[in-house]
A tleap script that builds the chain and sets N, CA, C and O, in Angstrom:
source leaprc.protein.ff14SB
mol = sequence {
  NMET ILE LYS LYS MET ASP ALA TYR ARG LYS
  LYS ILE ILE PHE ARG SER ASN HIE ARG GLY
  ILE LYS GLU MET ASP LEU ILE LEU GLY ASN
  TYR ALA LYS ASN ASN VAL GLU ARG MET ASN
  ASP LYS GLU LEU LYS MET PHE ASP ASP LEU
  ILE ASP ILE PRO ASP PRO GLU LEU TYR GLU
  TRP PHE SER ASN ARG GLY THR ALA TYR ILE
  PRO ASN LYS PHE LYS ASP LEU VAL ASN ASP
  ILE LEU LEU LYS ILE VAL CLYS
}
set mol.1.N position { 0.907 -1.030 -0.203 }
set mol.1.CA position { 0.507 -0.126 -0.255 }
set mol.1.C position { 0.632 1.362 0.127 }
set mol.1.O position { 0.138 2.450 -0.170 }
set mol.2.N position { 1.883 0.641 1.232 }
set mol.2.CA position { 2.544 2.237 0.552 }
set mol.2.C position { 3.285 2.436 -0.431 }
set mol.2.O position { 3.706 3.574 -0.642 }
set mol.3.N position { 3.581 1.482 -1.176 }
set mol.3.CA position { 4.651 2.553 -2.904 }
set mol.3.C position { 3.250 2.649 -3.369 }
set mol.3.O position { 3.280 3.779 -3.857 }
set mol.4.N position { 2.583 2.413 -3.467 }
set mol.4.CA position { 1.231 2.419 -4.428 }
set mol.4.C position { 0.742 4.711 -4.126 }
set mol.4.O position { 0.401 5.577 -4.932 }
set mol.5.N position { 1.022 4.745 -2.437 }
set mol.5.CA position { 0.543 5.461 -3.056 }
set mol.5.C position { 1.980 6.932 -2.623 }
set mol.5.O position { 1.949 8.158 -2.515 }
set mol.6.N position { 3.079 5.820 -2.499 }
set mol.6.CA position { 4.554 6.681 -3.845 }
set mol.6.C position { 3.690 7.723 -5.014 }
set mol.6.O position { 3.340 8.874 -5.276 }
set mol.7.N position { 3.676 5.411 -5.717 }
set mol.7.CA position { 3.351 6.063 -7.162 }
set mol.7.C position { 2.803 7.242 -7.207 }
set mol.7.O position { 3.247 8.252 -7.752 }
set mol.8.N position { 1.246 7.023 -6.279 }
set mol.8.CA position { 0.626 8.187 -6.700 }
set mol.8.C position { 1.142 9.882 -6.556 }
set mol.8.O position { 1.354 10.787 -7.363 }
set mol.9.N position { 1.195 9.760 -5.303 }
set mol.9.CA position { 1.899 11.449 -4.682 }
set mol.9.C position { 3.296 12.070 -6.304 }
set mol.9.O position { 3.694 13.171 -6.683 }
set mol.10.N position { 3.557 10.645 -6.745 }
set mol.10.CA position { 4.462 10.586 -7.444 }
set mol.10.C position { 3.870 11.377 -8.858 }
set mol.10.O position { 4.145 12.528 -9.194 }
set mol.11.N position { 3.021 10.459 -9.544 }
set mol.11.CA position { 2.100 11.161 -10.455 }
set mol.11.C position { 1.654 12.391 -9.952 }
set mol.11.O position { 2.001 13.381 -10.595 }
set mol.12.N position { 0.993 12.555 -8.991 }
set mol.12.CA position { 0.187 14.049 -8.907 }
set mol.12.C position { 1.570 15.246 -8.914 }
set mol.12.O position { 1.412 16.452 -9.098 }
set mol.13.N position { 2.329 14.860 -8.775 }
set mol.13.CA position { 4.000 15.703 -8.883 }
set mol.13.C position { 3.814 16.048 -9.564 }
set mol.13.O position { 3.109 17.054 -9.643 }
set mol.14.N position { 4.410 15.342 -10.691 }
set mol.14.CA position { 4.727 14.830 -12.268 }
set mol.14.C position { 3.988 16.080 -13.221 }
set mol.14.O position { 4.481 16.973 -13.908 }
set mol.15.N position { 2.192 15.591 -12.835 }
set mol.15.CA position { 1.436 15.668 -13.820 }
set mol.15.C position { 1.136 17.931 -13.056 }
set mol.15.O position { 0.587 18.668 -13.875 }
set mol.16.N position { 1.447 18.420 -12.000 }
set mol.16.CA position { 1.306 18.875 -11.310 }
set mol.16.C position { 2.657 20.095 -12.036 }
set mol.16.O position { 2.523 21.307 -11.867 }
set mol.17.N position { 3.193 19.836 -12.378 }
set mol.17.CA position { 4.607 20.196 -13.718 }
set mol.17.C position { 4.393 20.543 -14.624 }
set mol.17.O position { 4.896 21.527 -15.166 }
set mol.18.N position { 3.180 19.471 -15.253 }
set mol.18.CA position { 3.163 19.381 -17.068 }
set mol.18.C position { 2.520 19.785 -16.852 }
set mol.18.O position { 2.074 18.907 -16.113 }
set mol.19.N position { 1.451 20.954 -16.744 }
set mol.19.CA position { 0.071 21.722 -16.663 }
set mol.19.C position { -0.198 22.161 -18.924 }
set mol.19.O position { -1.168 21.988 -19.663 }
set mol.20.N position { 0.675 22.512 -19.084 }
set mol.20.CA position { 0.906 23.343 -20.187 }
set mol.20.C position { 0.778 25.181 -20.052 }
set mol.20.O position { 1.323 25.920 -20.872 }
set mol.21.N position { 0.201 25.543 -19.215 }
set mol.21.CA position { 0.382 26.490 -18.861 }
set mol.21.C position { 1.542 26.978 -17.724 }
set mol.21.O position { 1.677 26.369 -16.663 }
set mol.22.N position { 2.508 28.375 -18.155 }
set mol.22.CA position { 3.653 28.185 -17.196 }
set mol.22.C position { 3.430 28.014 -16.387 }
set mol.22.O position { 3.958 27.164 -15.670 }
set mol.23.N position { 2.332 28.900 -16.035 }
set mol.23.CA position { 1.858 30.369 -14.657 }
set mol.23.C position { 1.355 28.612 -13.806 }
set mol.23.O position { 1.235 28.613 -12.581 }
set mol.24.N position { 1.239 27.977 -14.181 }
set mol.24.CA position { 0.074 27.014 -13.768 }
set mol.24.C position { 0.959 25.803 -12.997 }
set mol.24.O position { 0.940 25.399 -11.835 }
set mol.25.N position { 1.719 25.424 -14.141 }
set mol.25.CA position { 3.022 25.026 -14.002 }
set mol.25.C position { 4.219 25.137 -12.401 }
set mol.25.O position { 4.904 24.306 -11.804 }
set mol.26.N position { 3.911 26.823 -12.201 }
set mol.26.CA position { 5.261 26.987 -10.778 }
set mol.26.C position { 4.273 26.742 -10.794 }
set mol.26.O position { 3.980 25.847 -11.587 }
set mol.27.N position { 2.508 27.689 -9.499 }
set mol.27.CA position { 1.764 28.032 -9.055 }
set mol.27.C position { 1.539 25.862 -8.659 }
set mol.27.O position { 1.937 25.617 -7.521 }
set mol.28.N position { 1.178 24.967 -9.187 }
set mol.28.CA position { 0.343 24.293 -8.735 }
set mol.28.C position { 2.274 22.863 -8.611 }
set mol.28.O position { 2.389 22.191 -7.587 }
set mol.29.N position { 3.074 22.773 -9.431 }
set mol.29.CA position { 4.162 22.012 -9.682 }
set mol.29.C position { 4.931 22.410 -7.916 }
set mol.29.O position { 5.184 21.543 -7.079 }
set mol.30.N position { 5.128 23.679 -7.763 }
set mol.30.CA position { 6.357 24.099 -6.560 }
set mol.30.C position { 4.532 23.688 -5.394 }
set mol.30.O position { 4.840 22.970 -4.442 }
set mol.31.N position { 3.291 23.959 -5.405 }
set mol.31.CA position { 2.205 23.394 -4.034 }
set mol.31.C position { 2.992 21.568 -4.078 }
set mol.31.O position { 3.656 20.825 -3.355 }
set mol.32.N position { 2.475 21.584 -5.179 }
set mol.32.CA position { 3.335 19.458 -4.960 }
set mol.32.C position { 3.801 18.966 -3.935 }
set mol.32.O position { 3.630 18.216 -2.975 }
set mol.33.N position { 4.940 20.154 -4.867 }
set mol.33.CA position { 6.388 20.233 -4.357 }
set mol.33.C position { 6.417 19.714 -2.956 }
set mol.33.O position { 6.722 18.628 -2.464 }
set mol.34.N position { 5.926 21.049 -2.399 }
set mol.34.CA position { 6.888 21.435 -0.632 }
set mol.34.C position { 5.187 21.151 -0.368 }
set mol.34.O position { 4.721 22.185 0.109 }
set mol.35.N position { 3.984 19.963 -0.542 }
set mol.35.CA position { 3.276 19.582 0.193 }
set mol.35.C position { 2.198 18.106 0.123 }
set mol.35.O position { 1.358 17.657 0.904 }
set mol.36.N position { 2.582 17.775 -0.871 }
set mol.36.CA position { 2.091 16.593 -1.535 }
set mol.36.C position { 1.914 15.735 -0.429 }
set mol.36.O position { 0.939 15.196 0.095 }
set mol.37.N position { 4.023 15.777 -0.068 }
set mol.37.CA position { 3.909 14.596 1.221 }
set mol.37.C position { 3.465 14.061 2.531 }
set mol.37.O position { 3.472 12.938 3.036 }
set mol.38.N position { 3.023 15.401 2.966 }
set mol.38.CA position { 2.366 15.901 4.314 }
set mol.38.C position { 1.105 15.231 4.197 }
set mol.38.O position { 0.437 14.869 5.165 }
set mol.39.N position { 0.665 15.007 2.509 }
set mol.39.CA position { -1.034 15.213 2.627 }
set mol.39.C position { -1.667 13.901 3.013 }
set mol.39.O position { -1.417 12.766 2.606 }
set mol.40.N position { -2.404 14.260 3.753 }
set mol.40.CA position { -3.536 12.222 3.790 }
set mol.40.C position { -4.022 12.442 2.628 }
set mol.40.O position { -3.933 13.487 1.983 }
set mol.41.N position { -4.804 10.987 2.189 }
set mol.41.CA position { -5.400 10.771 1.371 }
set mol.41.C position { -6.657 11.090 0.996 }
set mol.41.O position { -7.148 10.680 -0.056 }
set mol.42.N position { -7.234 11.801 1.782 }
set mol.42.CA position { -8.410 13.130 1.306 }
set mol.42.C position { -8.143 14.582 0.767 }
set mol.42.O position { -8.886 15.303 0.102 }
set mol.43.N position { -7.117 14.765 1.149 }
set mol.43.CA position { -6.204 14.996 0.873 }
set mol.43.C position { -5.913 15.557 -0.617 }
set mol.43.O position { -6.427 16.445 -1.297 }
set mol.44.N position { -4.743 14.538 -0.838 }
set mol.44.CA position { -4.709 13.539 -1.646 }
set mol.44.C position { -5.549 14.204 -2.839 }
set mol.44.O position { -5.416 15.130 -3.640 }
set mol.45.N position { -6.850 12.837 -2.385 }
set mol.45.CA position { -7.381 13.195 -3.957 }
set mol.45.C position { -8.622 14.337 -3.640 }
set mol.45.O position { -9.678 13.733 -3.831 }
set mol.46.N position { -8.872 15.568 -3.284 }
set mol.46.CA position { -8.949 16.873 -3.656 }
set mol.46.C position { -7.487 17.838 -4.297 }
set mol.46.O position { -7.566 18.832 -5.020 }
set mol.47.N position { -6.573 17.373 -3.924 }
set mol.47.CA position { -5.942 17.896 -4.721 }
set mol.47.C position { -5.313 17.157 -6.135 }
set mol.47.O position { -4.083 17.187 -6.115 }
set mol.48.N position { -5.690 16.719 -6.949 }
set mol.48.CA position { -5.921 15.259 -8.033 }
set mol.48.C position { -7.114 15.998 -8.624 }
set mol.48.O position { -7.334 16.328 -9.789 }
set mol.49.N position { -7.724 16.146 -7.675 }
set mol.49.CA position { -9.532 16.541 -8.556 }
set mol.49.C position { -9.333 18.042 -8.785 }
set mol.49.O position { -10.016 18.597 -9.645 }
set mol.50.N position { -8.567 18.633 -8.170 }
set mol.50.CA position { -8.322 20.311 -8.555 }
set mol.50.C position { -7.420 20.145 -9.972 }
set mol.50.O position { -8.029 20.571 -10.954 }
set mol.51.N position { -6.290 19.688 -10.209 }
set mol.51.CA position { -5.280 19.622 -11.060 }
set mol.51.C position { -5.803 19.066 -12.206 }
set mol.51.O position { -5.300 19.514 -13.236 }
set mol.52.N position { -7.114 17.780 -12.426 }
set mol.52.CA position { -8.086 17.901 -13.435 }
set mol.52.C position { -8.855 18.635 -14.790 }
set mol.52.O position { -9.120 18.519 -15.987 }
set mol.53.N position { -9.003 19.620 -13.374 }
set mol.53.CA position { -9.631 21.280 -13.919 }
set mol.53.C position { -9.022 21.766 -15.261 }
set mol.53.O position { -8.302 20.794 -15.489 }
set mol.54.N position { -8.835 22.555 -16.237 }
set mol.54.CA position { -8.056 23.208 -17.172 }
set mol.54.C position { -7.804 24.084 -16.957 }
set mol.54.O position { -8.528 24.820 -16.287 }
set mol.55.N position { -6.159 24.583 -17.621 }
set mol.55.CA position { -5.915 25.140 -17.135 }
set mol.55.C position { -6.483 26.556 -16.587 }
set mol.55.O position { -6.579 27.064 -15.470 }
set mol.56.N position { -6.997 27.165 -18.633 }
set mol.56.CA position { -8.316 28.566 -18.103 }
set mol.56.C position { -8.487 28.579 -17.113 }
set mol.56.O position { -8.246 29.676 -16.608 }
set mol.57.N position { -9.041 27.375 -16.036 }
set mol.57.CA position { -10.013 27.717 -15.702 }
set mol.57.C position { -10.266 28.226 -13.757 }
set mol.57.O position { -10.993 28.881 -13.010 }
set mol.58.N position { -8.579 26.991 -13.792 }
set mol.58.CA position { -7.560 27.382 -12.602 }
set mol.58.C position { -6.499 28.554 -12.826 }
set mol.58.O position { -5.813 29.038 -11.925 }
set mol.59.N position { -6.471 28.957 -14.250 }
set mol.59.CA position { -5.395 30.427 -13.559 }
set mol.59.C position { -6.255 31.446 -12.745 }
set mol.59.O position { -5.959 32.140 -11.772 }
set mol.60.N position { -7.992 31.250 -13.806 }
set mol.60.CA position { -8.350 32.621 -13.179 }
set mol.60.C position { -8.999 32.676 -11.748 }
set mol.60.O position { -9.182 33.566 -10.917 }
set mol.61.N position { -9.315 31.078 -11.846 }
set mol.61.CA position { -8.910 31.281 -9.623 }
set mol.61.C position { -8.083 32.027 -10.096 }
set mol.61.O position { -8.433 33.203 -10.185 }
set mol.62.N position { -6.904 31.718 -10.504 }
set mol.62.CA position { -5.303 31.935 -8.793 }
set mol.62.C position { -5.043 33.020 -9.709 }
set mol.62.O position { -3.822 33.120 -9.591 }
set mol.63.N position { -5.447 34.030 -10.672 }
set mol.63.CA position { -4.900 35.375 -11.563 }
set mol.63.C position { -6.052 36.395 -10.605 }
set mol.63.O position { -5.671 37.481 -10.169 }
set mol.64.N position { -7.060 36.033 -10.428 }
set mol.64.CA position { -8.380 36.371 -10.054 }
set mol.64.C position { -8.772 36.943 -8.272 }
set mol.64.O position { -9.930 36.911 -7.857 }
set mol.65.N position { -8.292 37.142 -7.917 }
set mol.65.CA position { -8.640 36.702 -6.471 }
set mol.65.C position { -9.902 37.459 -5.743 }
set mol.65.O position { -10.063 38.654 -5.496 }
set mol.66.N position { -10.516 36.623 -5.558 }
set mol.66.CA position { -11.749 37.904 -5.322 }
set mol.66.C position { -12.841 37.487 -5.824 }
set mol.66.O position { -13.935 37.558 -5.263 }
set mol.67.N position { -12.578 36.913 -7.167 }
set mol.67.CA position { -13.397 38.032 -8.050 }
set mol.67.C position { -14.091 37.020 -9.173 }
set mol.67.O position { -15.158 37.424 -9.634 }
set mol.68.N position { -13.527 35.581 -9.721 }
set mol.68.CA position { -13.219 34.507 -10.885 }
set mol.68.C position { -14.627 33.664 -8.928 }
set mol.68.O position { -14.907 33.771 -7.734 }
set mol.69.N position { -14.773 33.232 -9.730 }
set mol.69.CA position { -16.533 31.413 -9.225 }
set mol.69.C position { -15.515 30.403 -8.328 }
set mol.69.O position { -16.290 29.531 -7.933 }
set mol.70.N position { -15.106 30.304 -8.169 }
set mol.70.CA position { -14.822 28.988 -7.098 }
set mol.70.C position { -15.499 28.160 -6.043 }
set mol.70.O position { -16.066 28.417 -4.981 }
set mol.71.N position { -15.210 26.986 -6.782 }
set mol.71.CA position { -16.990 26.192 -6.230 }
set mol.71.C position { -15.964 25.671 -4.663 }
set mol.71.O position { -14.760 25.771 -4.429 }
set mol.72.N position { -16.959 25.190 -3.959 }
set mol.72.CA position { -17.220 25.576 -2.408 }
set mol.72.C position { -16.125 24.505 -1.894 }
set mol.72.O position { -15.211 24.632 -1.078 }
set mol.73.N position { -16.643 23.165 -2.836 }
set mol.73.CA position { -14.760 22.061 -2.843 }
set mol.73.C position { -13.551 22.461 -2.330 }
set mol.73.O position { -12.795 21.891 -1.543 }
set mol.74.N position { -13.473 23.539 -2.894 }
set mol.74.CA position { -12.202 24.155 -3.412 }
set mol.74.C position { -11.705 24.677 -2.924 }
set mol.74.O position { -10.588 24.311 -2.560 }
set mol.75.N position { -12.510 26.556 -2.417 }
set mol.75.CA position { -12.687 27.216 -2.463 }
set mol.75.C position { -11.164 26.698 -0.548 }
set mol.75.O position { -10.309 27.510 -0.195 }
set mol.76.N position { -11.269 25.952 -0.168 }
set mol.76.CA position { -10.533 26.139 1.233 }
set mol.76.C position { -8.755 25.798 0.679 }
set mol.76.O position { -7.764 26.309 1.201 }
set mol.77.N position { -8.745 24.800 -0.507 }
set mol.77.CA position { -7.503 24.419 -0.898 }
set mol.77.C position { -6.337 25.727 -1.886 }
set mol.77.O position { -5.194 26.178 -1.809 }
set mol.78.N position { -7.619 25.868 -2.783 }
set mol.78.CA position { -7.045 27.676 -3.175 }
set mol.78.C position { -6.507 29.143 -2.720 }
set mol.78.O position { -6.020 30.138 -3.259 }
set mol.79.N position { -6.908 28.665 -1.302 }
set mol.79.CA position { -6.794 29.953 -0.874 }
set mol.79.C position { -4.882 29.904 0.142 }
set mol.79.O position { -3.937 30.656 0.381 }
set mol.80.N position { -5.482 27.976 0.481 }
set mol.80.CA position { -3.851 26.868 0.846 }
set mol.80.C position { -3.369 28.178 0.085 }
set mol.80.O position { -3.039 29.347 0.282 }
set mol.81.N position { -3.537 27.249 -0.885 }
set mol.81.CA position { -2.030 27.465 -2.176 }
set mol.81.C position { -1.608 28.628 -2.485 }
set mol.81.O position { -0.377 28.651 -2.499 }
set mol.82.N position { -2.315 30.080 -2.864 }
set mol.82.CA position { -2.332 30.850 -2.582 }
set mol.82.C position { -1.909 31.663 -1.254 }
set mol.82.O position { -1.556 32.828 -1.435 }
set mol.83.N position { -1.909 31.255 -0.181 }
set mol.83.CA position { -1.005 31.568 0.518 }
set mol.83.C position { -0.157 31.306 0.791 }
set mol.83.O position { 0.557 32.078 1.431 }
set mol.84.N position { 0.448 29.386 0.270 }
set mol.84.CA position { 1.801 29.140 0.409 }
set mol.84.C position { 2.649 30.243 -0.658 }
set mol.84.O position { 3.547 31.015 -0.320 }
set mol.85.N position { 1.893 30.004 -2.460 }
set mol.85.CA position { 2.960 30.860 -2.948 }
set mol.85.C position { 3.184 32.365 -2.903 }
set mol.85.O position { 4.070 32.970 -3.506 }
set mol.86.N position { 2.406 32.800 -2.230 }
set mol.86.CA position { 2.718 34.618 -2.045 }
set mol.86.C position { 3.891 34.557 -0.774 }
set mol.86.O position { 4.310 35.620 -0.316 }
set mol.87.N position { 4.543 32.822 -0.074 }
set mol.87.CA position { 5.755 33.518 0.788 }
set mol.87.C position { 6.598 33.829 -0.089 }
set mol.87.O position { 7.649 34.384 0.233 }
savepdb mol mol.pdb
quit
């Protein structure tokens, strides 16, 4: 089971770094690199669901803070990413 989770984490980190839009590679890739190892199963699944969302929509969420509609399911995660990339 541990090897399966390690592979899943590596897959998420890879997908976060190879999005297609460089800005999203930087935002999600850096967040994944610094946080995925500490995430529990529920948090990993939520992040995996987030990175399934198309880049243009995600870019809108991260670049238009406060004006873009973000589904409630993702609000806490998006806010956490924003807080950690601003540091």
